[in-house]
C-alpha positions in Angstrom: 0.0 0.0 0.0 1.4 3.4 -1.0 1.3 6.7 0.9 -2.0 8.7 0.9 -2.1 10.8 -2.3 -4.5 13.8 -2.1 -5.9 15.7 -5.0 -6.7 19.2 -3.7 -9.3 21.2 -5.6 -10.1 24.7 -4.4 -12.8 27.1 -5.7 -10.7 29.8 -7.4 -10.7 32.6 -4.9 -8.0 33.5 -2.3 -10.3 32.6 0.6 -10.5 29.0 -0.7 -7.0 28.6 -2.3 -5.1 29.7 0.7 -6.6 27.5 3.5 -6.4 24.5 1.1 -2.7 25.3 0.4 -2.1 25.5 4.1 -3.7 22.1 4.7 -1.8 20.7 1.8 1.5 21.7 3.4 0.5 20.2 6.7 -0.4 16.9 5.0 2.8 17.0 3.0 4.8 17.4 6.3 3.1 14.2 7.5 4.4 12.3 4.6 1.4 12.5 2.3 1.6 13.3 -1.4 -0.4 16.2 -2.8 -1.5 17.2 -6.3 -3.0 20.7 -6.2 -5.4 21.6 -9.0 -5.9 25.3 -9.8 -7.8 26.8 -12.7 -5.4 28.1 -15.5 -6.4 31.7 -14.7 -5.7 31.5 -11.0 -2.4 29.6 -11.5 -1.2 32.3 -13.8 -2.2 35.1 -11.5 -0.7 33.6 -8.3 2.5 32.7 -10.0 3.0 36.2 -11.3 2.6 37.6 -7.8 5.1 35.4 -6.0 8.1 37.6 -5.1 11.7 36.4 -5.8 12.4 35.7 -2.1 9.2 33.6 -1.9 10.3 31.6 -5.0 13.7 30.9 -3.3 11.9 29.8 -0.1 9.6 27.5 -2.1 12.7 26.0 -3.9 14.3 25.1 -0.5 11.2 23.5 0.9 11.1 19.7 0.9 7.6 19.4 -0.3 5.6 16.8 -2.3 3.1 19.2 -3.8 2.7 19.1 -7.5 0.5 21.5 -9.5 -1.9 20.7 -12.3 -4.4 23.1 -14.0 -7.7 23.0 -15.9 -9.5 25.8 -17.7 -12.5 27.3 -15.9 -14.4 27.6 -19.2 -14.5 31.4 -19.2 -12.8 33.8 -21.7 -9.8 35.9 -20.4 -12.0 39.1 -20.6 -14.9 37.6 -18.6 -15.7 39.2 -15.2 -14.5 36.6 -12.7 -15.9 38.7 -9.8 -19.3 37.4 -11.0 -19.4 34.2 -8.9 -22.6 32.9 -10.4 -20.9 33.0 -13.8 -17.7 31.3 -12.5 -19.5 28.6 -10.5 -21.7 27.5 -13.4 -19.0 27.7 -16.0 -16.8 25.5 -13.8 -19.7 23.0 -13.2 -20.2 22.8 -17.0 -16.6 22.3 -18.0 -14.3 20.9 -15.3 -16.2 17.6 -14.4 -15.8 16.4 -17.9 -12.0 17.0 -17.9 -11.1 15.9 -14.4 -11.0 12.1 -15.0 -8.3 12.6 -17.7 -6.2 14.7 -15.3 -6.5 12.0 -12.6 -5.5 9.3 -15.1 -2.4 11.4 -16.2 -1.3 12.0 -12.6 -1.8 8.3 -11.7 0.3 7.2 -14.7 3.3 9.2 -13.3 3.4 7.2 -10.1 1.6 3.9 -10.3 2.6 3.0 -6.8 0.9 6.1 -5.2 -2.2 6.8 -7.1 -4.6 9.5 -6.0 -6.5 8.0 -3.1 -8.6 10.9 -1.8 -10.0 14.2 -3.2 -10.2 17.3 -1.0 -12.5 19.9 -2.5 -13.8 23.2 -1.1 -17.4 24.4 -1.3 -18.7 25.0 -4.9 -16.4 22.2 -6.1 -18.6 19.4 -4.8 -18.9 18.0 -8.3 -15.3 16.7 -7.9 -16.4 14.4 -5.1 -19.0 13.0 -7.5 -16.3 12.4 -10.1 -14.2 10.7 -7.4 -17.0 8.4 -6.3 -17.5 7.3 -9.9 -13.8 6.4 -10.1 -13.7 4.7 -6.7 -11.8 7.5 -5.0 -12.9 8.7 -1.6 -13.5 12.4 -0.9 -13.6 15.0 1.8 -14.8 18.6 2.0 -12.6 21.4 3.3 -15.1 24.1 4.5 -13.3 27.4 4.5 -15.8 29.5 6.4 -16.9 29.0 10.1 -18.3 25.6 11.2 -21.4 27.6 12.3 -22.1 28.7 8.7 -21.6 25.1 7.6 -24.2 24.1 10.2 -26.6 26.8 8.8 -26.3 25.4 5.3 -26.6 21.8 6.6 -29.9 22.7 8.4 -31.5 24.4 5.4 -34.1 21.6 4.8 -35.0 21.7 8.5 -35.3 25.5 8.5 -37.6 25.3 5.5 -39.6 22.4 7.1 -40.2 24.3 10.3 -41.1 27.5 8.6 -38.1 29.6 9.7 -37.2 30.3 6.0 -39.2 29.9 2.8 -38.1 27.8 -0.2 -36.1 30.7 -1.6 -34.1 31.1 1.6 -35.8 34.3 2.9 -36.7 34.4 6.6 -40.5 34.2 7.1 -40.0 36.7 9.9 -37.1 38.4 11.7 -36.4 36.4 14.8 -33.6 35.0 16.9 -33.1 31.2 16.7 -30.7 28.5 17.9 -29.5 25.9 15.4 -29.0 23.5 18.3 -28.9 23.7 22.1 -25.8 25.6 23.4 -25.2 27.3 20.1 -25.4 31.1 20.2 -28.6 32.8 19.2 -28.7 33.8 15.6 -30.7 36.4 13.9 -32.6 34.9 10.8 -31.6 38.0 8.8 -27.9 36.9 9.2 -28.0 33.5 7.5 -24.9 33.1 5.3 -27.0 33.3 2.1 -28.5 36.6 3.1 -27.4 38.6 0.0 -28.4 35.7 -2.3 -30.6 35.3 -5.2 -32.8 32.3 -5.9 -30.3 30.7 -8.3 -27.4 30.9 -5.8 -29.6 29.7 -2.9 -30.6 26.6 -5.0 -26.9 26.1 -5.8 -26.2 26.0 -2.0 -28.9 23.5 -1.4 -27.8 21.3 -4.2 -24.1 21.6 -3.2 -24.9 20.6 0.4 -26.5 17.4 -0.9 -23.4 16.7 -3.1 -20.9 17.3 -0.3 -22.7 14.6 1.7 -20.5 12.3 -0.4 -17.5 13.5 1.6 -16.5 11.2 4.5 -15.4 14.3 6.5 -16.1 18.0 6.5 -12.8 19.5 7.6 -13.1 23.0 9.1 -10.5 25.7 9.5 -11.7 26.3 13.1 -11.0 25.1 16.6 -13.1 23.3 19.2 -12.8 26.3 21.7 -14.1 28.8 19.1 -17.3 27.0 18.1 -17.6 24.1 20.5 -21.4 23.6 20.4 -21.5 23.5 16.6 -19.7 20.1 16.3 -22.9 18.3 17.7 -24.7 19.2 14.4 -23.0 16.4 12.4 -20.4 13.7 13.2 -18.7 14.6 9.9 -17.5 18.0 11.1 -13.8 17.9 12.1 -11.9 20.9 13.4 -8.3 21.0 12.1 -7.5 24.8 12.5 -6.1 27.3 12.7 -4.4 26.5 9.4 -1.5 28.9 9.7 1.7 27.2 8.4 4.3 29.9 8.7 6.6 28.5 6.0 4.3 29.5 3.2 3.0 32.8 2.2 -0.5 32.9 1.0 -1.1 32.7 -2.7 -1.6 36.3 -3.5 -3.7 37.5 -6.3 -2.1 40.9 -6.1 1.6 41.8 -5.7 2.2 42.2 -1.9 3.7 45.5 -0.8 6.1 44.6 2.0 7.3 48.1 2.6 4.4 48.3 5.0 6.3 46.0 7.4 9.2 48.5 7.6 6.7 51.3 8.1 5.2 49.4 11.0 8.7 48.9 12.6 8.8 52.7 13.0 5.7 52.8 15.3 5.4 52.1 19.0 3.6 48.9 20.2 -0.2 48.9 19.8 -0.5 52.2 18.1 -1.5 51.4 14.5 -5.0 50.8 13.1 -5.0 48.1 10.4 -7.8 48.4 7.9 -8.5 45.6 5.3 -11.6 44.2 3.8 -10.3 41.0 2.3 -10.2 40.0 -1.4 -13.9 40.4 -2.3 -15.7 43.1 -0.3 -16.7 46.2 -2.2 -17.9 49.6 -0.9 -19.3 52.5 -2.8 -17.6 55.8 -3.2 -19.6 57.6 -0.5 -18.7 55.0 2.0 -15.1 55.1 0.9 -15.1 58.9 1.6 -16.5 58.4 5.1 -13.8 55.8 5.9 -11.0 58.0 4.6 -12.2 61.0 6.6 -12.9 58.8 9.6 -9.2 57.7 9.6 -8.2 61.4 9.5 -10.5 62.1 12.4 -9.1 59.3 14.5 -5.7 61.0 14.3 -3.7 57.8 14.8 -1.3 56.0 12.5 -3.2 53.7 10.2 -2.2 51.0 7.6 -5.0 50.8 5.0 -5.2 48.2 2.3 -7.0 49.6 -0.8 -7.2 46.7 -3.1 -6.9 47.2 -6.8 -9.4 45.7 -9.2 -8.4 42.7 -11.3 -6.7 44.9 -13.9 -4.7 46.6 -11.1 -6.5 49.9 -11.2 -7.9 51.4 -8.0 -11.6 52.1 -8.4 -11.9 54.9 -5.8 -11.2 58.6 -5.7 -9.9 60.0 -2.4 -12.0 62.9 -1.1 -10.5 66.4 -1.6 -10.3 67.1 2.2 -8.6 63.8 3.0 -5.1 64.5 4.5 -4.0 60.9 5.4 -0.5 62.0 6.5 -0.6 59.7 9.5 -1.2 56.7 7.4 0.2 54.3 4.9 -2.0 53.0 2.0 -1.0 50.0 0.0 -2.7 47.9 -2.6 -2.1 44.5 -0.9 0.0 43.3 2.0 1.1 40.2 3.9 -1.8 40.1 6.3 -0.5 37.4 8.8 2.8 39.3 9.2 0.9 42.6 9.6 -1.4 41.2 12.3 1.5 39.6 14.1 3.4 43.0 14.2 3.6 44.4 17.7 2.7 47.9 16.6 -0.8 46.9 15.4 -3.5 47.9 17.9 -6.7 46.7 16.2 -8.1 45.3 13.0 -10.9 47.0 11.1 -12.2 44.0 9.3 -15.1 42.7 7.1 -15.1 39.6 9.3 -14.5 37.1 6.5 -13.6 33.8 8.2 -9.9 33.7 7.1 -9.4 37.2 8.4 -11.2 36.3 11.6 -9.1 33.3 12.3 -5.9 35.2 11.5 -6.9 38.1 13.9 -7.7 35.6 16.7 -4.4 33.7 16.0 -2.5 37.0 16.4 -4.5 38.2 19.5 -5.7 41.4 17.8 -9.0 43.1 18.8 -11.5 43.7 16.0 -13.6 46.6 14.7 -16.3 44.7 12.8 -17.6 45.9 9.5 -19.4 42.9 7.8 -20.5 43.2 4.2 -22.2 40.0 3.1 -22.7 36.2 3.5 -21.3 34.5 6.6 -19.5 37.7 7.8 -22.5 38.7 9.9 -22.5 35.4 11.8 -18.7 35.8 12.3 -19.3 39.3 13.7 -21.7 37.9 16.2 -19.1 35.5 17.5 -16.4 38.3 17.7 -18.6 40.8 19.5 -21.2 38.7 21.4 -19.6 35.3 22.1 -15.8 35.8 22.3 -16.2 39.5 23.2 -13.0 40.5 21.4 -14.4 43.2 19.2 -16.8 46.1 18.7 -19.3 46.6 15.8 -19.5 49.6 13.5 -23.1 50.7 13.0 -24.7 52.4 10.0 -26.7 55.7 10.1 -30.1 56.3 8.6 -28.5 56.6 5.1 -27.0 53.2 5.4 -23.5 54.6 5.8 -20.9 54.0 8.6 -20.1 57.7 9.3 -16.7 59.1 10.0 -17.8 60.1 13.5 -18.9 56.5 14.2 -15.5 55.3 13.1 -13.7 57.7 15.4 -16.0 56.9 18.3 -15.7 53.1 18.0 -11.9 53.1 17.5 -11.6 55.1 20.7 -14.0 52.8 22.5 -12.1 49.7 21.4 -8.6 51.0 22.2 -9.8 52.2 25.6 -11.2 48.8 26.6 -8.6 46.9 28.6 -11.0 43.9 28.9 -11.2 43.4 25.1 -7.3 43.4 24.9 -7.0 40.8 27.7 -9.8 38.6 26.2 -8.1 38.8 22.8 -4.8 37.5 24.2 -6.6 34.8 26.2 -8.5 33.6 23.1 -5.2 33.6 21.1 -3.7 31.2 23.7 -6.7 28.9 23.8 -6.8 28.8 20.0 -3.0 28.1 19.6 -3.3 25.2 22.2 -5.2 23.3 19.5 -2.2 23.0 17.2 0.4 21.9 19.7 1.5 18.2 19.7 -1.4 16.9 21.7 -3.9 19.7 20.9 -7.5 19.0 19.8 -6.9 20.0 16.1 -3.6 18.1 15.9 -5.2 14.9 17.1 -8.1 15.4 14.6 -5.6 15.9 11.8 -3.6 12.7 12.8 -6.9 10.7 12.9 -7.8 12.0 9.5 -4.4 11.0 8.0 -4.7 7.6 9.6 -8.2 7.3 8.0 -6.7 8.3 4.6 -4.0 5.6 5.0 
């Protein structure tokens, strides 16, 4: 019997590619073989954005990760921020081509053929292809285990009248998905900004990922302990934070911000970043810029370029910004780990949430869509390591609100202490005998 050989297939966005890459490195360290399948488009983009030093590090690393690619079925000029378009193009094209890739990979090492497929959400079709070829499969869920539990419970939520068949809440109310889980507002379900087609896709995808033997989650037992009672398939293996690898970056990282942080005293800088997908309108952008001026503290602000490397915003005329540094993209884990960072103004995407917790940094929560509202509830109400930014009657988070909440957060000693305590509890999961480490070992033994 050969060693376990995993075929890793992420949905092509950073929030899926990066955690699966982290997991692949972990499995590789444990002696497993990995073939990592990207779309052609993503492979090209991430390769172009690896710096020289990263390339040298990657060369020196004893790893058994091989890369293969498939086309996503879209044209180069197609808008890949349109997820409906991407999901359905992939579903139409890639399942037909995957068996040939598997055959080619297996021909290269007949002793160690692909024995397990790990796919992220939206790529459940790969588990179906695997079943047809006699290859077992697992899901890597890249959001919180609680949002997985929400999606898993959709049929029950429809059955008991909490939501209708299109996913809309029948009334605004607080519910518990299972005893001991936090109360959840029905307006905050992960599919909240959905349309009917995407909601149907989630329902169908959930029935497909039932084919996975395990649902691996980038979370820890202490962060969401009650959620694991929802299904015996859910396995916490996080935080996935291998330090040897930098995340695959879809934009060139500006590392000058680390030197800039070195010049500031401990816990003095406000770090602002909304991940790789969240978009705000120009009016809201203006309020944020002027809010950062009002706060009158050093800030590091990530203003992400669009896919063609243009910035889509205009800075307001009265914006001064002399206390801050603005970059297009930065090495987030290194930034959050920097002693000069005082707090994290975040959209509360799960990867950012896990990274902030891992680094013990308090949050200023600004959720935009999907599961971010559930994550915000955990940060503010359950773990109590953050403060929420509210909107005014025009639906804007005002500059005054930003100033007020930054001051509230930085003046709250309790939040600082809880953040450091939560960091320790979370890191305890990945020490030798920690909860996540044991789960990972059991998973690898299962794969063997």
